[in-house]
TILUM-954275 format. One line per field, with one value per residue (C-alpha): residue number from 1; residue in three letters; x, y, z. Coordinates in steps of 0.05 Angstrom, whole numbers. Each point is the difference from the previous one (the first is absolute). Layout:
residues N
k	c(NUM / ...)
r	c(ALA / ...)
east	c(X / ...)
north	c(Y / ...)
up	c(Z / ...)
This chain:
residues 479
k	c(1 / 2 / 3 / 4 / 5 / 6 / 7 / 8 / 9 / 10 / 11 / 12 / 13 / 14 / 15 / 16 / 17 / 18 / 19 / 20 / 21 / 22 / 23 / 24 / 25 / 26 / 27 / 28 / 29 / 30 / 31 / 32 / 33 / 34 / 35 / 36 / 37 / 38 / 39 / 40 / 41 / 42 / 43 / 44 / 45 / 46 / 47 / 48 / 49 / 50 / 51 / 52 / 53 / 54 / 55 / 56 / 57 / 58 / 59 / 60 / 61 / 62 / 63 / 64 / 65 / 66 / 67 / 68 / 69 / 70 / 71 / 72 / 73 / 74 / 75 / 76 / 77 / 78 / 79 / 80 / 81 / 82 / 83 / 84 / 85 / 86 / 87 / 88 / 89 / 90 / 91 / 92 / 93 / 94 / 95 / 96 / 97 / 98 / 99 / 100 / 101 / 102 / 103 / 104 / 105 / 106 / 107 / 108 / 109 / 110 / 111 / 112 / 113 / 114 / 115 / 116 / 117 / 118 / 119 / 120 / 121 / 122 / 123 / 124 / 125 / 126 / 127 / 128 / 129 / 130 / 131 / 132 / 133 / 134 / 135 / 136 / 137 / 138 / 139 / 140 / 141 / 142 / 143 / 144 / 145 / 146 / 147 / 148 / 149 / 150 / 151 / 152 / 153 / 154 / 155 / 156 / 157 / 158 / 159 / 160 / 161 / 162 / 163 / 164 / 165 / 166 / 167 / 168 / 169 / 170 / 171 / 172 / 173 / 174 / 175 / 176 / 177 / 178 / 179 / 180 / 181 / 182 / 183 / 184 / 185 / 186 / 187 / 188 / 189 / 190 / 191 / 192 / 193 / 194 / 195 / 196 / 197 / 198 / 199 / 200 / 201 / 202 / 203 / 204 / 205 / 206 / 207 / 208 / 209 / 210 / 211 / 212 / 213 / 214 / 215 / 216 / 217 / 218 / 219 / 220 / 221 / 222 / 223 / 224 / 225 / 226 / 227 / 228 / 229 / 230 / 231 / 232 / 233 / 234 / 235 / 236 / 237 / 238 / 239 / 240 / 241 / 242 / 243 / 244 / 245 / 246 / 247 / 248 / 249 / 250 / 251 / 252 / 253 / 254 / 255 / 256 / 257 / 258 / 259 / 260 / 261 / 262 / 263 / 264 / 265 / 266 / 267 / 268 / 269 / 270 / 271 / 272 / 273 / 274 / 275 / 276 / 277 / 278 / 279 / 280 / 281 / 282 / 283 / 284 / 285 / 286 / 287 / 288 / 289 / 290 / 291 / 292 / 293 / 294 / 295 / 296 / 297 / 298 / 299 / 300 / 301 / 302 / 303 / 304 / 305 / 306 / 307 / 308 / 309 / 310 / 311 / 312 / 313 / 314 / 315 / 316 / 317 / 318 / 319 / 320 / 321 / 322 / 323 / 324 / 325 / 326 / 327 / 328 / 329 / 330 / 331 / 332 / 333 / 334 / 335 / 336 / 337 / 338 / 339 / 340 / 341 / 342 / 343 / 344 / 345 / 346 / 347 / 348 / 349 / 350 / 351 / 352 / 353 / 354 / 355 / 356 / 357 / 358 / 359 / 360 / 361 / 362 / 363 / 364 / 365 / 366 / 367 / 368 / 369 / 370 / 371 / 372 / 373 / 374 / 375 / 376 / 377 / 378 / 379 / 380 / 381 / 382 / 383 / 384 / 385 / 386 / 387 / 388 / 389 / 390 / 391 / 392 / 393 / 394 / 395 / 396 / 397 / 398 / 399 / 400 / 401 / 402 / 403 / 404 / 405 / 406 / 407 / 408 / 409 / 410 / 411 / 412 / 413 / 414 / 415 / 416 / 417 / 418 / 419 / 420 / 421 / 422 / 423 / 424 / 425 / 426 / 427 / 428 / 429 / 430 / 431 / 432 / 433 / 434 / 435 / 436 / 437 / 438 / 439 / 440 / 441 / 442 / 443 / 444 / 445 / 446 / 447 / 448 / 449 / 450 / 451 / 452 / 453 / 454 / 455 / 456 / 457 / 458 / 459 / 460 / 461 / 462 / 463 / 464 / 465 / 466 / 467 / 468 / 469 / 470 / 471 / 472 / 473 / 474 / 475 / 476 / 477 / 478 / 479)
r	c(MET / ASP / TYR / VAL / HIS / SER / ILE / LEU / GLY / TRP / THR / PHE / ALA / GLY / PHE / TYR / TRP / LEU / LEU / THR / ALA / SER / VAL / THR / ILE / ARG / ILE / ILE / ALA / LEU / ARG / ARG / PRO / VAL / SER / VAL / THR / LEU / ALA / TRP / LEU / LEU / ILE / ILE / TYR / ILE / LEU / PRO / ILE / VAL / GLY / ALA / ALA / LEU / TYR / LEU / LEU / ILE / GLY / GLU / LEU / ASN / LEU / GLY / ARG / LYS / ARG / ALA / ALA / ARG / SER / GLY / GLU / MET / VAL / GLU / PRO / TYR / LEU / THR / ASN / LEU / THR / THR / LYS / PHE / GLN / ASP / ASN / SER / CYS / PRO / LEU / PRO / GLY / GLY / ASP / LEU / SER / LEU / ALA / ILE / ASN / ARG / LEU / MET / THR / THR / GLN / VAL / GLY / ILE / GLY / ALA / LEU / ASN / TYR / GLY / GLU / LEU / GLU / VAL / LEU / ASN / ALA / PRO / GLN / GLN / ILE / PHE / GLU / ARG / LEU / ILE / GLU / ASP / ILE / ARG / ASN / ALA / ARG / GLN / SER / VAL / VAL / LEU / GLU / THR / TYR / ILE / TRP / HIS / PRO / GLY / GLY / LEU / VAL / ASP / GLN / LEU / THR / ALA / GLU / LEU / ILE / ALA / ALA / ARG / GLN / ARG / GLY / VAL / THR / VAL / LYS / LEU / LEU / ILE / ASP / HIS / ALA / GLY / SER / ARG / ARG / PHE / PHE / ARG / SER / ALA / TRP / CYS / LYS / SER / MET / ARG / GLU / GLU / GLY / ILE / GLN / VAL / VAL / ALA / ALA / LEU / PRO / VAL / ARG / LEU / PHE / ARG / ALA / LEU / ALA / GLN / ARG / ILE / ASP / LEU / ARG / LEU / HIS / ARG / LYS / LEU / LEU / VAL / ILE / ASP / ASP / GLN / ILE / ALA / TYR / THR / GLY / SER / MET / ASN / MET / ALA / ASP / PRO / ALA / TYR / PHE / LYS / VAL / GLU / ALA / GLN / VAL / GLY / GLN / TRP / VAL / ASP / MET / MET / LEU / ARG / LEU / GLU / GLY / GLU / ALA / ALA / ALA / GLY / LEU / ALA / LYS / VAL / PHE / ALA / TRP / ASP / TRP / GLU / VAL / GLU / THR / GLY / GLU / ARG / CYS / PHE / PRO / SER / VAL / ILE / GLU / PRO / SER / GLY / LEU / PRO / ARG / HIS / TRP / LEU / SER / ILE / ILE / PRO / SER / GLY / PRO / GLY / LEU / GLY / ASP / LEU / ILE / ASN / GLN / THR / VAL / LEU / ALA / SER / ILE / TYR / ARG / ALA / ASN / LYS / SER / ILE / THR / ILE / SER / THR / PRO / TYR / PHE / VAL / PRO / SER / GLU / SER / VAL / LEU / GLU / ALA / LEU / CYS / GLN / ALA / ALA / ASN / ARG / GLY / VAL / GLN / VAL / LYS / LEU / LEU / LEU / PRO / ARG / LYS / ASN / ASP / SER / LEU / MET / VAL / GLY / TRP / ALA / SER / ARG / SER / TYR / PHE / ASP / LEU / LEU / GLN / GLU / SER / GLY / VAL / GLN / ILE / LEU / LEU / PHE / ASP / GLY / GLY / LEU / LEU / HIS / THR / LYS / ALA / MET / LEU / MET / ASP / ASP / GLN / LEU / ALA / LEU / VAL / GLY / SER / VAL / ASN / LEU / ASP / ILE / ARG / SER / PHE / GLN / LEU / ASN / PHE / GLU / LEU / THR / VAL / ALA / LEU / PHE / THR / PRO / GLU / SER / CYS / THR / ALA / ILE / GLY / GLU / LEU / LEU / ARG / SER / TYR / GLU / ALA / GLY / SER / GLU / LEU / LEU / GLN / PRO / GLU / ARG / TRP / ALA / GLN / ARG / SER / LYS / PRO / ALA / ARG / VAL / LEU / GLU / ARG / LEU / MET / PHE / PHE / MET / SER / PRO / LEU / LEU)
east	c(3067 / -66 / -1 / 6 / -55 / -45 / 12 / -14 / -63 / -27 / 18 / -37 / -60 / -2 / 5 / -55 / -46 / 12 / -12 / -63 / -28 / 14 / -32 / -59 / -13 / 8 / -51 / -51 / 10 / -19 / -71 / -10 / -55 / 3 / 11 / 61 / 28 / -9 / 31 / 63 / 6 / -5 / 56 / 49 / -12 / 3 / 60 / 47 / 43 / -21 / -72 / 20 / 47 / -56 / -45 / 52 / 8 / -72 / -45 / -16 / -18 / 61 / 9 / 67 / 15 / 13 / -63 / -44 / 25 / -9 / -70 / -20 / 25 / -38 / -70 / -19 / 22 / -32 / -66 / 1 / 12 / -53 / -54 / 15 / 10 / -53 / -64 / -46 / -62 / -68 / -38 / -37 / 40 / -30 / 4 / -43 / 26 / 59 / 31 / -20 / 39 / 63 / -4 / -8 / 58 / 46 / -23 / 14 / 64 / 34 / -35 / -25 / -64 / -20 / 33 / -30 / 28 / -15 / -21 / 30 / 27 / 8 / 58 / 9 / 45 / 76 / 4 / -57 / 31 / 69 / -26 / -39 / 59 / 47 / -49 / -8 / 74 / 12 / -46 / 30 / 22 / 25 / 8 / -7 / 4 / -5 / 5 / -5 / 21 / 28 / 34 / 17 / 36 / -24 / -55 / -49 / 38 / 60 / -45 / -26 / 72 / 20 / -59 / 20 / 70 / -29 / -43 / 60 / 40 / -54 / 3 / -53 / 18 / -2 / 3 / -3 / -8 / 9 / 3 / 70 / -17 / -53 / 43 / 72 / 9 / -21 / 50 / 56 / -27 / 26 / -68 / 8 / 69 / -25 / -58 / 46 / 49 / -56 / -19 / -58 / -2 / -2 / -5 / 1 / -54 / 14 / 68 / 18 / 70 / 28 / 20 / -69 / -30 / 29 / -38 / -65 / -45 / 25 / -65 / -41 / -14 / -26 / -56 / -38 / -13 / -6 / 16 / -19 / 12 / 1 / -41 / -61 / -2 / 10 / 4 / -7 / -20 / 33 / 51 / 74 / 45 / 6 / -22 / -38 / 30 / 70 / -12 / 7 / -9 / 39 / -53 / -48 / -62 / -21 / 5 / -18 / -68 / -5 / -40 / 15 / -44 / 12 / -31 / 8 / -15 / 7 / 8 / 62 / 33 / -22 / 36 / 61 / -1 / 9 / 62 / 25 / -5 / 39 / 51 / 14 / 6 / 55 / 35 / -18 / -23 / -69 / -40 / -73 / -43 / -37 / -76 / -42 / -69 / -54 / -44 / -75 / -34 / 35 / -36 / 48 / 29 / 52 / 42 / 74 / 22 / 76 / 20 / 63 / 42 / -9 / -68 / -41 / -52 / -33 / -7 / -23 / -54 / -21 / -8 / -37 / -47 / -15 / -14 / -44 / -42 / -12 / -72 / -5 / 67 / 75 / 48 / 74 / 58 / 69 / 60 / 22 / -54 / 26 / -51 / 5 / -48 / -44 / -6 / -14 / -54 / -31 / -4 / -31 / -50 / -19 / -14 / -39 / -46 / -17 / 50 / 25 / 75 / 45 / 75 / 40 / 69 / 51 / 1 / 76 / 41 / 73 / 8 / -7 / -5 / -53 / -38 / -4 / -17 / -57 / -29 / 1 / -58 / -44 / -38 / -20 / -21 / -41 / -35 / -24 / -24 / 57 / 9 / 73 / 15 / 67 / 25 / 31 / 24 / 68 / 21 / -58 / 38 / -57 / -16 / -72 / -61 / -71 / -56 / -73 / 22 / 6 / 71 / 64 / 68 / 55 / 75 / 62 / -26 / -3 / -49 / 56 / 34 / 63 / -38 / -39 / 58 / 69 / -4 / -10 / -63 / -49 / -75 / -53 / -73 / -47 / -70 / -27 / -50 / 32 / 68 / -28 / -36 / 66 / 34 / -59 / 5 / 74 / -12 / -55 / 48 / 48 / -57 / -18 / 71 / -2 / -26 / -43 / 32 / -52 / 2 / -8 / 61 / 41 / -15 / 34 / 70 / 55 / 20 / 71 / -31 / -44 / 60 / 39 / -60 / -5 / 74 / -6 / -64 / 40 / 57 / -45 / 4 / 73 / -5)
north	c(2317 / 11 / -74 / -15 / 50 / -33 / -69 / 26 / 35 / -61 / -43 / 47 / 3 / -76 / -6 / 52 / -34 / -69 / 24 / 39 / -56 / -53 / 41 / 17 / -73 / -18 / 53 / -21 / -74 / 7 / 20 / 48 / 54 / 43 / 64 / -30 / -25 / 67 / 38 / -42 / 4 / 76 / 1 / -43 / 40 / 69 / -17 / -41 / -51 / 30 / -21 / -72 / -1 / 24 / -55 / -53 / 26 / 11 / -21 / -70 / -33 / -37 / -17 / -31 / -74 / -12 / 36 / -31 / -70 / 9 / 28 / -59 / -50 / 35 / -2 / -71 / 2 / 68 / -21 / -64 / 40 / 50 / -51 / -40 / 59 / 46 / -38 / 31 / 24 / -30 / 59 / 47 / 64 / 70 / 44 / -41 / -10 / 46 / -42 / -65 / 20 / 17 / -62 / -45 / 35 / -10 / -72 / -20 / 41 / -5 / -59 / 36 / 38 / 52 / 4 / 25 / 56 / 35 / 72 / 43 / 70 / 51 / 45 / 64 / 48 / -9 / 11 / -50 / -52 / 3 / 0 / -64 / -32 / 18 / -25 / -67 / -8 / 15 / -57 / -49 / -66 / -43 / 35 / 64 / -3 / 60 / 15 / 67 / 38 / 62 / 5 / 73 / 16 / 60 / 20 / -55 / -52 / 8 / -13 / -64 / -21 / 8 / -43 / -54 / 0 / -5 / -59 / -36 / 12 / -36 / -60 / 14 / -22 / 61 / -6 / 59 / -8 / 68 / 18 / 19 / 53 / 33 / 3 / 12 / 56 / -47 / -54 / 52 / 27 / -9 / -28 / -59 / -14 / 3 / -47 / -51 / 5 / -16 / -63 / 26 / -34 / 55 / -25 / 43 / -25 / -1 / 34 / 48 / -11 / 12 / -72 / -25 / 41 / -51 / -57 / 30 / 60 / 54 / 39 / -56 / 24 / -26 / 49 / -37 / 32 / -52 / -10 / -62 / -11 / -70 / -24 / 28 / 75 / 29 / 68 / 12 / 58 / 57 / 30 / -10 / 5 / 75 / 58 / 48 / 59 / -21 / -35 / 33 / 70 / 28 / -26 / 54 / -42 / 1 / -57 / -70 / -23 / -75 / -52 / -67 / -58 / -34 / -69 / -63 / -74 / -50 / 54 / 26 / -68 / 1 / 67 / -30 / -53 / 54 / 24 / -71 / -9 / 65 / -16 / -69 / 27 / 47 / -42 / -73 / -5 / -29 / 29 / -22 / 38 / -34 / 1 / 4 / -32 / 54 / 5 / 4 / 7 / 43 / 65 / 39 / -22 / 24 / -27 / 11 / 17 / 0 / 20 / 8 / -31 / -75 / 4 / 8 / 54 / -6 / 73 / 22 / -54 / 19 / 74 / -15 / -49 / 51 / 57 / -41 / -27 / 67 / 25 / 64 / 33 / -5 / 45 / -4 / 34 / -6 / 46 / -26 / -11 / -30 / -55 / -57 / 2 / -53 / 38 / 66 / -32 / -34 / 66 / 36 / -56 / 2 / 74 / -8 / -51 / 47 / -20 / 60 / -1 / 46 / 5 / 33 / 25 / 47 / 69 / 0 / -61 / -16 / -32 / 51 / -53 / -40 / 64 / 19 / -72 / 0 / 64 / -29 / -45 / 54 / 16 / -72 / -9 / 63 / -14 / -65 / 35 / -18 / 52 / 21 / 31 / 33 / -6 / 63 / -26 / -27 / -58 / -49 / -66 / -45 / -56 / -23 / -19 / -7 / -32 / 6 / 8 / -76 / -13 / 38 / -11 / 30 / -6 / 22 / -4 / 64 / 2 / -1 / -51 / -2 / -25 / -50 / -30 / 18 / 10 / -52 / 27 / -19 / 12 / -23 / -6 / 16 / -30 / 16 / 58 / 34 / 0 / 26 / 55 / 21 / 4 / 40 / 50 / 9 / 11 / 50 / 39 / 4 / 22 / 56 / 28 / -4 / 42 / -29 / 13 / 33 / -19 / 72 / 21 / -59 / 17 / 68 / -28 / 23 / -32 / -17 / -38 / -39 / -18 / -25 / -40 / -35 / -17 / -29 / -37 / -37 / -14 / -19 / -76 / 4 / 45)
up	c(1744 / -36 / -14 / 75 / 17 / -52 / 30 / 70 / -24 / -34 / 60 / 47 / -47 / -4 / 75 / 10 / -50 / 29 / 72 / -17 / -43 / 53 / 56 / -44 / -17 / 74 / 21 / -52 / 14 / 74 / -21 / 58 / 0 / -62 / 41 / 34 / -66 / -35 / 58 / -1 / -76 / 5 / 50 / -39 / -64 / 32 / 43 / -44 / 38 / 67 / -10 / -16 / 59 / 46 / -26 / 13 / 72 / 21 / -58 / 24 / 66 / 24 / 74 / -12 / -6 / 74 / 25 / -54 / 16 / 74 / -9 / -43 / 51 / 56 / -31 / 20 / 73 / 11 / -31 / 41 / 64 / -18 / -13 / 63 / 48 / -29 / -15 / -51 / 37 / -12 / 29 / -48 / -9 / 6 / -61 / -48 / -71 / 11 / 55 / -34 / -63 / 38 / 44 / -61 / -35 / 59 / 11 / -72 / -11 / 68 / 33 / 61 / 12 / 52 / 68 / 65 / 43 / 65 / 8 / -54 / 11 / -56 / 19 / -41 / 40 / 2 / 76 / 11 / -47 / 31 / 72 / -13 / -35 / 56 / 53 / -34 / -12 / 74 / 17 / -50 / 31 / -58 / -67 / -40 / -76 / -45 / -74 / -33 / -62 / 35 / 67 / 11 / 66 / 40 / 49 / 18 / -40 / 47 / 60 / -33 / -17 / 73 / 21 / -49 / 29 / 70 / -22 / -28 / 64 / 40 / -47 / -52 / -71 / -46 / -76 / -48 / -75 / -33 / -73 / -20 / -51 / 42 / 63 / -23 / 51 / 56 / -18 / 6 / 66 / 71 / 19 / -47 / 27 / 72 / -14 / -33 / 58 / 48 / -38 / -41 / -68 / -52 / -72 / -62 / -48 / -75 / 7 / -56 / -27 / -69 / -14 / 19 / -57 / -48 / 33 / 24 / -7 / 48 / 10 / 32 / 70 / 66 / 14 / 55 / 68 / 54 / 74 / 40 / 75 / 30 / -60 / 35 / -14 / -70 / -32 / -75 / -44 / -38 / 49 / -8 / 61 / -7 / 44 / -47 / 37 / -21 / -67 / -68 / 27 / -59 / -49 / 25 / -9 / 73 / 50 / -24 / 23 / 15 / 36 / 32 / 22 / 66 / 8 / 42 / -8 / -56 / -52 / 37 / -9 / -73 / -9 / 35 / -54 / -53 / 38 / 6 / -76 / -14 / 53 / -29 / -71 / 24 / 52 / -12 / 73 / 13 / 58 / -3 / 52 / 57 / -1 / 62 / -2 / 0 / 61 / -13 / -67 / -51 / -17 / -44 / -67 / -49 / -57 / -6 / -71 / -12 / -70 / -41 / -54 / -1 / 35 / -63 / -13 / 68 / 21 / -68 / 0 / 70 / -17 / -65 / 34 / 54 / -48 / -47 / 58 / 32 / -9 / 41 / 16 / -8 / 38 / -14 / 35 / -33 / -4 / -69 / -51 / -65 / -14 / -49 / -59 / 32 / 66 / -35 / -43 / 61 / 38 / -59 / -12 / 74 / -4 / -65 / 32 / 57 / 53 / 39 / -11 / 40 / -9 / 56 / -22 / 32 / -33 / 4 / -17 / 16 / -69 / -57 / -55 / 37 / 15 / -74 / -19 / 50 / -28 / -70 / 21 / 30 / -65 / -12 / 72 / 4 / -66 / 32 / 63 / 47 / 55 / 11 / 68 / 13 / 71 / 31 / 67 / -24 / -43 / 7 / 3 / 25 / -49 / 10 / -41 / 27 / -41 / 20 / 72 / 0 / -22 / 15 / -31 / 43 / -3 / -39 / -71 / -41 / -58 / -50 / -45 / 42 / 61 / -43 / -36 / 29 / 75 / 54 / 34 / 54 / 3 / 48 / -21 / 58 / -2 / 69 / 2 / 60 / -34 / -65 / 39 / 32 / -68 / -27 / 57 / -14 / -75 / 15 / 44 / -59 / -44 / 48 / -9 / -76 / -57 / -55 / -67 / -45 / -74 / -21 / 39 / -23 / -73 / 10 / 10 / -47 / -66 / 23 / 58 / -48 / -43 / 61 / 23 / -67 / 1 / 70 / -20 / -53 / 48 / 59 / -12 / 20 / 62)
């Protein structure tokens, strides 16, 4: 019996050594940032077997063979359609060097420069947002397409759902692309069943199933927020399809505070193209939007910046280019702040060279780990002169950056590594002075409801808090 136990022990030890050594070599061979490499090595050594299993499940970007192949085949026809339907503008853009940098980046990386749009509305109250959405859906004549991370039934969302059903009953094509993990409750709801029975196409994006974990990474998420009506009116921003009065009340962080942009024109069709890409990746069905020729001279400009696995380092390059070219001020609103080393260094360097850098964060966060990870960066930021403002009016969920009042980045991207590397996100870069002014007014309203974190007060936090911050700092590349 002892002999059998000895064989089993040696067999297990050999298996453990082989698994750990193989995963270690794999991690090192990928030559990722040192912080990411060290974090994963810590996990596989502290959590024997479990850590290695976690790495095999979620340690590497893997869309799955079918999605990756389909995405690769789509690149050429989409770029061809983009460059023929959306002509790169020859007009000088407002925003100086800031807009020039973003426009060049998009032209070289994606093949399309700035697009024009009609009057832009910045909507920042739930009732206001849903009323405008419902009004536009009620007036839809051809199509309504929508993608979101969370669809949470209840309150204002039920009213919007009823309007979508009514639109479908009068012949409007309605397509919904909703992240499976973020909206599991919705896919089990009576509302989902009713919409499908009425002919609304409801597709679960990146479905989470146990067997899929063997073929693709299961924590890649569709995090974009986008709605386009008749290829002419578009909404995008930070708000999921959730009424704040009904959503995550048990978290006790206050209602979520969001904003959405409403715009018309060529840019709306450009945003519809983002939906068309995501829809084809999931379903194989191609649905290029129609483009109406603009009337009169274009006056407003933006760039559409989709990002996610397989799309390169586009959003990270955009954020870094914007920060490094700012000369006067940078204001950032984000609910989840776990920056990459490059973004953290860029923010600190900006503050050190005299740029006024303000970071707006919610005082209470619905993710404890992310909250502690965010606080682990406060010392470094304050030492460089970055102002940290803690918002008290709920969970500040707006994701926006404003540089020198000349360039605004608005959308679904959090300033964290997950948004930069793992999620499929959507950002618009606004160049027009009137649009940047509107974003600036919104950010100043958040600032008025926030408290500036004083370095002296921050230094008085407890030792256990400091220890937890350091642990989360080391783990932050994986959050």
